[in-house]
C-alpha positions as a printed Julia matrix, in Angstrom:
145×3 Matrix{Float64}:
 -17.94  145.2   113.34
 -16.73  141.88  111.92
 -14.53  143.48  109.39
 -12.83  145.64  112.04
 -12.51  142.76  114.35
 -10.95  140.48  111.75
  -8.45  143.27  110.73
  -7.55  143.63  114.34
  -7.1   139.87  114.91
  -5.03  139.69  111.56
  -2.63  142.37  112.72
  -2.15  140.8   116.11
  -1.41  137.51  114.47
   0.98  139.19  112.03
   2.98  140.66  115.01
   3.33  137.17  116.66
   4.31  135.71  113.23
   6.86  138.36  112.27
   8.72  138.1   115.64
   8.85  134.42  115.07
   9.99  134.4   111.53
  11.82  137.59  110.72
  12.43  137.87  107.05
  14.1   141.05  105.62
  12.31  143.1   102.96
  13.28  142.89   99.39
  14.94  146.27   99.23
  17.33  145.29  102.04
  17.95  141.64  100.88
  18.56  142.57   97.13
  19.79  146.21   97.23
  21.05  146.0    93.58
  17.88  144.29   92.19
  15.15  146.35   93.84
  14.06  149.74   93.02
  12.2   151.08   96.01
   9.12  153.26   94.86
   7.95  154.01   98.51
   9.41  155.09  101.84
  11.35  151.98  103.39
   9.8   150.32  106.5
  11.82  148.78  109.04
   9.37  146.08  109.97
  10.0   142.59  108.86
   8.39  141.59  105.41
   6.7   138.41  106.41
   3.6   138.48  106.49
   2.42  141.78  104.95
   0.33  143.71  107.32
  -1.39  145.62  104.43
  -2.38  142.34  102.85
  -3.6   140.78  106.06
  -5.79  143.47  107.14
  -7.0   144.15  103.6
  -8.07  140.53  103.12
  -9.48  140.26  106.59
 -11.87  143.12  105.97
 -12.59  141.71  102.41
 -13.47  138.15  103.58
 -15.42  139.73  106.5
 -17.53  141.74  104.0
 -17.75  138.63  101.77
 -19.18  136.59  104.63
 -22.26  139.0   104.79
 -22.52  140.29  101.2
 -21.38  138.39   98.28
 -21.63  141.36   95.83
 -19.73  143.62   98.11
 -17.42  141.14   99.08
 -16.19  140.47   95.71
 -15.37  144.09   95.11
 -13.64  144.27   98.5
 -11.6   141.17   97.47
 -10.58  142.78   94.26
  -9.43  145.79   96.13
  -7.5   143.68   98.65
  -5.67  141.82   95.65
  -4.75  145.21   94.3
  -3.43  146.23   97.5
  -1.31  143.11   97.86
  -0.16  143.45   94.27
   0.85  147.1    94.97
   3.1   146.17   97.92
   4.87  143.7    95.65
   5.18  146.26   92.78
   6.45  148.92   95.12
   9.4   146.53   96.13
   8.17  146.41   99.81
   7.17  142.66   99.95
   7.68  139.26   98.38
   4.72  137.59   96.72
   4.74  134.97   99.57
   4.53  137.89  102.04
   1.27  139.04  100.47
  -0.11  135.32  100.14
   0.75  134.67  103.67
  -1.07  137.97  104.8
  -4.02  136.83  102.62
  -4.03  133.54  104.53
  -3.82  135.22  107.94
  -6.63  137.7   106.93
  -8.88  134.7   105.93
  -8.17  132.82  109.11
  -8.75  135.84  111.19
 -12.21  136.31  109.53
 -13.11  132.78  109.99
 -12.25  133.01  113.8
 -14.23  136.29  114.11
 -17.33  135.29  112.15
 -17.58  131.73  113.65
 -16.44  132.03  117.25
 -16.8   135.54  117.7
 -20.09  135.95  115.89
 -22.32  136.05  119.15
 -20.08  138.92  120.46
 -20.21  140.74  117.11
 -24.12  140.5   117.03
 -24.23  141.57  120.69
 -21.98  144.65  120.09
 -23.9   145.73  116.88
 -27.17  145.29  118.65
 -26.0   147.42  121.53
 -24.56  150.2   119.26
 -27.78  150.1   117.07
 -29.74  150.96  120.27
 -27.82  154.19  120.34
 -27.49  155.08  116.75
 -30.99  154.04  115.5
 -32.85  156.74  117.49
 -30.34  159.41  116.51
 -30.29  158.37  112.72
 -34.01  157.5   112.34
 -35.17  161.27  111.85
 -32.61  161.83  109.24
 -33.33  158.72  107.5
 -37.07  159.61  107.3
 -36.3   162.78  105.58
 -34.16  161.32  102.81
 -35.97  160.49   99.54
 -36.18  156.66   99.31
 -36.4   154.5    96.41
 -37.85  151.07   96.62
 -35.22  148.42   96.15
 -36.11  145.44   94.03
 -35.48  142.07   95.9
């Protein structure tokens, strides 16, 4: 829930920022110097929506699990680098997206934490009785702590 909420907040923040600070994408600003490797997007370049959502999810996972969070951060970094390599964003667009993702996660995991816990608790009251019989039938291994 925190990851989805963080990504949603990041994408909403990006919309506000991109309407305030409209920067053309590299392939439109530097037609001769950019080889586009993906379909063009008409949206402004700054900040990168892909980077913002990916880093918001990664930082949210990191807030709850260090091991999984590191993997998600590595994936988010690869997503950001791919946006630059594809000619769709400048490095600062991806960096700004990462900052927006981080700030969104801070907002959701601090101020929104009671709401996230409440939603997860309510959803688990529905899902747990449905999934418990399935879970009991699966072979389990004891996890070392």
